[in-house]
N, C-alpha and C positions, 0 to 999 in steps of 0.2 A: 480491446486495445492491445496494441503490439508496443512492445520493448524489447529492447535488448538488454543483456545481461551491463553493459557497459552504461546504457542508461540508467538503469535500476542501482548501480554503484555510484555514478553521479546525483543520484536522485534529479533526473529534471525536468520535473512538474514538481518541485518543491513539498513533495509529501510531507507533510508532519501529523504525530502524534499526541494526543496531549490525553490522559488520563482523567476522568471527569466522576468515576466512581468505580463500584466493586463491580470489576467487569465490563466496564464501558469506558469507552475512549470516542476522543471528538478527533477527526482524521480531513485535513485539509489538504488540497492540494490546488498547483494552477493551471486552469484550465481554460484554454482560447483567450487568454489575457486576462482572465477575471481570478479569484482568489473564491473557493467553492467548500463548504465543509458538511459534512453530515456526523451523524453520531451510532456506533458499529459496537457491538459485541462480538464481532469476530478475531475471538483470540488468536486463531490457527494462521490467520494472515498477519496477524500483527506481530508475532513470534518469528513467522517465518520472514518478514521484511527485518527484523532487528537480528537476526541471525548474522555467523560471521559470514564476510565474502569468502565467495569460494564454495561455501556450505553447500552440499548436496539431499535430497532427501532418500527414500526407499528407492523411488524412482529414477535414481540419476539427473533429477530435474534440482537447477539452482535455486535454492527457496528463497534469498532474497528477490531474486527476479519475480518469481511465482508468488509470494506478498505484496510484492511492488504492486501487480498486475491487479490481483484481485482486490485490493485496496482501492486503484485508482478507479476500476471499471464500476465499485461499490458506489464510489462517492457522484460519477458522473450518473449510473444507473437511479438512486435515490435522491439527488438534485434535481435533474432533469424531468421526473416521472412524476 
């Protein structure tokens, strides 16, 4: 999945995160006009997506964008496989 920093900051796919238990989150998004969701334990991507706007990781990549892409790809992958 491709996305820009602007799309990640605007949350174009309506990505939402709900805590379901210790170390588990329900992540949902709109994809092809459908709401889909899965359960994840990917705390790194969750933390990245919830980071401050413009915050960079050690590789100088936008953390919010990296988390957004990782979580969206995980939802699509798990939901359709």
